[in-house]
DRENDREN-284001 format. One record per atom (N, C-alpha, C): residue in three letters; x, y, z. Coordinates in steps of 0.001 Angstrom, whole numbers, plus 500000, padded with zeros to 6 digits. Layout:
ALAXYZ
...
***
This chain:
MET234595118390863108
MET233940119675862936
MET233934120382864325
ARG234122121643864355
ARG234211122383865617
ARG232891122368866406
LEU231771122279865721
LEU230511122200866453
LEU230394120883867204
ASP230977119806866678
ASP230978118507867395
ASP231770118664868665
THR232901119342868615
THR233726119591869817
THR232946120408870805
LEU232248121433870360
LEU231428122258871233
LEU230364121415871905
LEU229678120603871144
LEU228624119718871693
LEU229175118749872697
ALA230310118163872384
ALA230901117133873243
ALA231380117730874568
GLY231748119004874557
GLY232308119618875748
GLY231304120373876632
HIS230027120410876246
HIS229061121176877009
HIS227759120383877098
GLU227160120441878259
GLU225916119735878523
GLU224748120473877866
ILE223818119694877276
ILE222595120251876748
ILE221611120337877907
CYS221054121498878103
CYS220017121716879116
CYS218706122029878364
ILE217712121177878573
ILE216397121392877946
ILE215526122165878947
ASP215304123436878664
ASP214480124242879575
ASP213063124439879016
ARG212808124013877782
ARG211500124063877181
ARG211227122736876499
PRO210681121810877283
PRO210396120491876726
PRO209309120525875677
LYS209304119542874793
LYS208281119410873784
LYS206912119574874378
GLY206106120444873778
GLY204726120703874244
GLY204618121871875215
SER205740122390875685
SER205698123537876610
SER205504124857875854
CYS205046125864876543
CYS204836127180875962
CYS206000128110876208
HIS206222129043875290
HIS207237130062875455
HIS206846130908876660
PRO207794131280877536
PRO207442132066878740
PRO206890133446878419
GLY207307134047877345
GLY206824135392877008
GLY205695135414876008
PHE205481134298875307
PHE204475134194874247
PHE203710132895874448
PRO202690132862875345
PRO202032131610875705
PRO201373130851874549
ASN201117131522873430
ASN200513130848872271
ASN201578130111871459
LEU202848130327871768
LEU203949129663871013
LEU204309128388871764
VAL204008127260871161
VAL204244125933871789
VAL205416125265871084
TYR206334124738871858
TYR207508124095871305
TYR207182122689870825
PRO207420122398869549
PRO207044121099868968
PRO208082119989869276
LEU209256120397869740
LEU210333119454870096
LEU211031120022871328
ASP211881119221871959
ASP212682119717873082
ASP213577120833872591
TYR213649121926873428
TYR214438123084873069
TYR215196123545874305
GLY216441123868874142
GLY217231124322875273
GLY218510125020874797
TYR219567124731875530
TYR220839125444875250
TYR222015124612875702
LEU223201124992875234
LEU224444124411875699
LEU224969125215876879
LYS225119124568877991
LYS225610125253879207
LYS226964125823878946
SER227243126984879574
SER228527127662879557
SER229030127971878167
THR228087128415877279
THR228462128889875955
THR227864130273875763
ALA228178130910874644
ALA227623132225874354
ALA227099132253872935
GLY225817132583872780
GLY225170132680871480
GLY225054134126871022
GLY224455134316869862
GLY224329135610869246
GLY223488136610870021
ASP222600136126870896
ASP221756136991871673
ASP222315137313873056
GLY223524136853873333
GLY224110137073874633
GLY223806135990875647
ASN222883135097875326
ASN222588133942876152
ASN223387132759875586
GLU223146131588876163
GLU223825130394875673
GLU223387130057874249
ILE224125129155873593
ILE223812128690872248
ILE222554127797872337
ASP221575128112871550
ASP220291127357871554
ASP220444126060870830
VAL219660125060871288
VAL219690123701870735
VAL218256123177870596
TRP217945122613869413
TRP216777121806869211
TRP217213120351869361
ARG216517119550870152
ARG216877118141870288
ARG215717117247869847
GLY216012116331868938
GLY214995115425868449
GLY215010114081869135
SER214399113126868452
SER214153111817869082
SER215223110746868820
ILE216204111084867985
ILE217212110075867659
ILE218385110192868645
GLU218551109136869453
GLU219609109118870464
GLU220987108964869811
ASN222014109551870411
ASN223420109427869985
ASN223608109710868507
CYS222884110637867987
CYS222958110995866574
CYS223858112165866326
GLY223940113053867276
GLY224804114252867168
GLY224148115318866285
LEU224980116240865878
LEU224561117387865118
LEU224155116987863712
VAL222924117360863298
VAL222453117034861943
VAL222295118273861073
ALA222163119449861731
ALA221964120681860991
ALA222090121870861941
VAL222083123058861372
VAL221936124313862131
VAL220811125072861464
ILE220220125992862210
ILE219261126907861591
ILE219691128301861941
CYS219808129144860924
CYS220131130569861096
CYS218795131311861115
THR218540132016862205
THR217246132643862407
THR217348134149862518
VAL216223134797862158
VAL216047136240862361
VAL214667136390863002
ASP214663137162864067
ASP213394137450864767
ASP213223138949864851
THR212247139461864109
THR212049140928864097
THR211282141449865347
THR210747140552866164
THR210172140959867432
THR211283141307868409
LYS212289140450868471
LYS213429140672869388
LYS214560141455868710
ASN214456141646867384
ASN215480142323866601
ASN216840141615866773
ASP216812140302866579
ASP218077139571866693
ASP218210138487865614
SER219393137953865541
SER219698136866864647
SER220557135878865395
GLU220323134592865181
GLU221068133562865909
GLU221286132347865046
VAL222246131537865462
VAL222423130193864920
VAL222065129239866031
LYS221161128279865708
LYS220697127298866639
LYS221136125892866164
LEU221578125051867056
LEU222006123735866722
LEU220837122768866671
ILE220869121865865722
ILE219817120834865585
ILE220449119494865806
VAL220088118806866885
VAL220772117599867339
VAL219764116418867364
GLY220154115302866783
GLY219379114072866883
GLY218009114156866267
CYS217836114869865203
CYS216521115064864598
CYS216360114252863309
SER215182113717863111
SER214854113043861861
SER214521114114860835
GLU214366113690859599
GLU213969114643858553
GLU212627115281858850
SER211712114522859385
SER210391115055859769
SER210523116101860859
GLU211382115858861849
GLU211601116804862928
GLU212303118059862437
ILE213192117930861466
ILE213848119125860870
ILE212797119979860181
LYS211882119340859446
LYS210819120112858794
LYS209936120777859814
THR209695120174860937
THR208897120798862006
THR209601122059862555
ILE210902121962862729
ILE211689123137863187
ILE211622124238862135
ASP211737123868860882
ASP211681124861859784
ASP210295125605859843
ARG209216124854859984
ARG207908125484860056
ARG207794126401861279
PHE208337125933862409
PHE208296126724863642
PHE208987128103863480
HIS210109128110862788
HIS210860129358862621
HIS210465130206861426
ASN209560129725860623
ASN209166130487859450
ASN207678130834859501
LYS207295131508860584
LYS205960132019860757
LYS206032133277861600
GLY205006134110861473
GLY204976135337862272
GLY206161136239861991
ASN206829136697863040
ASN207935137610862903
ASN209299136925862839
MET209264135576862659
MET210512134853862606
MET210745134265861209
SER211998134083860880
SER212342133327859673
SER213677132647859931
GLY213877131540859209
GLY215087130748859401
GLY215462130017858162
ILE216749129743858044
ILE217262128921856968
ILE218046127748857578
ILE217671126539857198
ILE218314125340857717
ILE219475124971856850
ILE220590124697857472
ILE221789124187856769
ILE222040122799857285
ARG221846121829856440
ARG222018120420856829
ARG223486120022856761
ARG223814119164857673
ARG225224118634857691
ARG225378117685856518
PRO226492117809855794
PRO226708116873854691
PRO226832115431855198
LEU226323114496854409
LEU226472113085854776
LEU227911112710854689
LYS228359111831855635
LYS229730111426855682
LYS229982110302854719
***
């Protein structure tokens, strides 16, 4: 899958560790590690966003397609190494306030 190639070729940088607050919205706390793939380009003009869970060496498990009416943007974010419980946490995070998202799980091999 092309997303596997993208992940393998770019370092994940976690700039918002689990429990940290969003720099522009201090009441928004990240429930999992959140960051980006270095040297990539996402839908908002910044790097491709990544949620990283607790399962080591698991790889891509899903993507979430998001819409944020505060920023007036839409993005695809990668979900890496997440358990089913962590995926549900990401879903709840993106489906409140002015955000919404749809998770697309990777088919089982």
